[in-house]
C-alpha positions in Angstrom: -8.7 -7.3 16.3 -9.2 -3.6 17.0 -5.7 -3.6 18.6 -4.1 -5.1 15.5 -5.9 -2.6 13.3 -4.8 0.4 15.4 -1.2 -1.0 15.5 -1.3 -1.3 11.7 -2.5 2.3 11.5 0.4 3.3 13.8 2.9 1.6 11.6 1.5 3.4 8.5 1.6 6.7 10.4 5.2 6.1 11.5 6.3 5.3 7.9 4.6 8.4 6.6 6.2 10.5 9.2 9.6 9.3 8.0 10.8 9.0 11.6 13.1 6.0 12.0 12.6 5.8 15.8 8.8 5.7 15.4 9.0 3.1 12.7 11.3 0.9 14.8 9.0 1.1 17.8 5.8 0.5 15.8 7.3 -2.6 14.2 7.7 -4.3 17.6 4.0 -5.2 17.7 2.2 -8.3 16.2 0.7 -6.0 13.6 4.1 -6.0 11.9 3.5 -9.7 11.0 0.0 -9.0 9.6 1.2 -6.0 7.6 4.4 -8.0 6.6 2.2 -10.8 5.3 0.2 -8.4 3.2 3.4 -6.7 2.0 4.8 -10.1 1.0 1.8 -11.0 -1.1 1.2 -7.7 -2.7 4.9 -6.9 -3.1 5.5 -10.3 -4.8 2.5 -9.7 -7.0 3.9 -6.2 -8.0 7.2 -7.7 -9.0 5.4 -10.5 -10.8 3.6 -7.9 -12.9 6.8 -6.1 -13.5 8.4 -9.3 -14.8 5.5 -9.8 -17.1 5.5 -6.3 -18.7 9.2 -5.6 -18.6 10.9 -8.8 -19.9 14.4 -7.5 -19.4 13.8 -7.3 -15.7 12.4 -10.8 -15.6 15.5 -12.2 -17.4 18.3 -10.0 -16.0 17.5 -8.3 -12.7 19.0 -10.8 -10.2 22.0 -11.8 -12.4 22.8 -8.1 -13.0 22.8 -7.4 -9.3 24.9 -10.5 -8.6 27.6 -9.8 -11.2 27.8 -6.1 -10.4 28.3 -6.7 -6.7 30.7 -9.5 -7.3 32.9 -7.4 -9.5 32.7 -4.5 -7.1 33.8 -6.7 -4.2 36.6 -8.0 -6.3 37.7 -4.6 -7.3 37.7 -3.2 -3.8 39.7 -6.2 -2.5 42.2 -6.0 -5.3 42.8 -2.3 -5.1 43.0 -2.1 -1.4 45.4 -5.1 -1.1 47.7 -3.4 -3.6 47.4 -0.1 -1.7 48.0 -1.7 1.6 51.1 -3.8 0.8 52.6 -1.5 -1.9 51.7 2.0 -0.9 51.2 1.4 2.8 47.8 3.0 2.8 44.2 1.6 2.9 40.7 3.0 2.9 39.1 2.5 6.3 35.9 1.2 4.8 37.5 -1.4 2.5 37.1 -4.2 5.1 33.5 -3.2 6.1 31.8 -2.5 2.8 32.4 -5.9 1.0 30.5 -7.9 3.6 27.4 -5.8 3.0 27.9 -6.1 -0.8 28.2 -9.8 -0.3 24.8 -9.7 1.6 23.2 -8.1 -1.5 24.8 -10.6 -3.9 23.8 -13.6 -1.7 20.1 -12.9 -1.5 19.8 -11.7 -5.1 21.5 -15.1 -6.0 18.9 -16.9 -3.8 16.1 -15.2 -5.8 17.8 -16.2 -9.0 18.1 -19.9 -8.0 14.4 -19.9 -6.9 13.6 -18.8 -10.4 15.7 -21.7 -11.8 14.1 -24.1 -9.2 17.5 -25.3 -8.1 16.5 -24.9 -4.4 14.0 -27.3 -2.8 14.0 -29.3 -6.0 14.3 -33.0 -5.1 13.8 -33.8 -8.7 15.2 -37.3 -8.4 12.3 -38.3 -6.2 9.5 -36.2 -7.6 10.0 -37.2 -11.3 8.6 -40.6 -10.5 5.5 -39.3 -8.7 2.1 -39.1 -10.3 1.3 -35.6 -11.8 -1.1 -34.7 -9.1 1.4 -35.4 -6.4 4.1 -33.6 -8.3 1.9 -30.5 -8.4 1.2 -30.8 -4.7 4.9 -30.9 -4.0 5.5 -27.8 -6.2 2.6 -26.0 -4.4 4.3 -26.9 -1.1 7.5 -25.3 -2.5 5.7 -22.1 -3.3 4.0 -22.0 0.1 7.3 -22.6 1.9 9.2 -19.9 -0.1 6.4 -17.4 0.5 6.4 -18.3 4.1 10.2 -18.0 4.4 9.9 -14.6 2.6 7.2 -13.4 5.0 9.4 -14.2 8.1 12.5 -12.7 6.7 10.8 -9.6 5.4 9.3 -8.8 8.8 12.4 -9.6 10.9 14.9 -8.0 8.5 12.7 -4.9 8.2 12.8 -4.6 12.0 16.6 -4.9 12.0 16.9 -2.3 9.3 14.5 0.1 11.1 16.4 -0.4 14.4 19.7 0.3 12.6 18.2 3.5 11.2 16.8 4.6 14.6 20.2 4.2 16.2 22.0 5.9 13.3 24.4 3.0 12.8 27.2 4.1 10.5 29.2 1.8 8.2 32.5 1.5 10.0 35.2 3.4 8.3 32.9 6.1 7.0 31.4 9.3 8.4 27.9 9.4 6.9 27.1 6.1 5.2 24.3 4.4 7.1 24.1 0.6 7.5 20.4 0.4 6.9 20.9 1.5 3.3 22.4 -2.0 2.8 20.3 -3.9 5.3 17.1 -2.9 3.4 18.3 -5.0 0.5 17.3 -8.2 2.5 13.5 -7.6 2.6 13.7 -6.3 -1.0 15.4 -9.5 -2.1 12.8 -11.7 -0.3 10.1 -9.8 -2.2 11.9 -11.0 -5.3 11.9 -14.5 -3.9 8.2 -14.4 -3.2 7.6 -13.1 -6.7 9.7 -16.0 -8.2 7.8 -18.5 -6.1 4.5 -17.1 -7.4 5.8 -17.1 -11.0 6.9 -20.7 -10.7 3.6 -21.8 -9.2 1.6 -20.2 -12.0 3.8 -21.9 -14.5 3.2 -25.2 -12.7 -0.6 -24.7 -12.8 -0.4 -24.0 -16.5 1.7 -27.2 -17.1 -0.8 -29.2 -15.0 -3.7 -28.0 -17.1 -1.9 -28.3 -20.5 -0.2 -31.6 -19.9 3.3 -30.1 -19.9 6.3 -31.5 -18.0 6.0 -30.8 -14.3 9.4 -31.7 -13.0 12.6 -30.9 -14.9 16.1 -31.6 -13.4 18.1 -28.4 -12.8 21.6 -27.7 -11.6 22.4 -24.7 -9.4 23.5 -21.8 -11.6 22.2 -23.4 -14.8 20.0 -21.3 -17.1 
């Protein structure tokens, strides 16, 4: 236990020092999992409060990120294909930036579909279960999503920190760092954890008030 505590303190010192190499090294200990679990729960709770007090963010955050990145990817591809085949020129970053934008779009979309309950739904089976068992399944969903988020937040933060420590540059650019995009993964999974918490609180309210526990939902429906 003292070792974990000292390792957590080392991670905090490394973050405060703003030294990418120190951060990367400190995240290689088991303390990263403890601190990552705390960050997952408190980060999810922070976004949950943000959703509650700023309704626009609750309704539009993920969809705005998805649409914006999708349009940007499409614009880059359209313009650069035209420039390549018509003007015989092409921006060197035009083939390396879209995959990172797609990464952002994908995980924001995952958070959006967790909000809509179109992942891990199994509504066809659950709708015929007793209410108590339905709530148990929904609770399992929340635990799984928070668990997935915890794992991805820790591992993706380690990847982003390692990228920053090695000064990995986006290919085709001179000074755009890859970790600027990689950090979107742990942030997205904080949103997923928040949506899982939000759904579970709604399920608890429905259980107490006699509301409908399981509602069929299609992917992308709102």
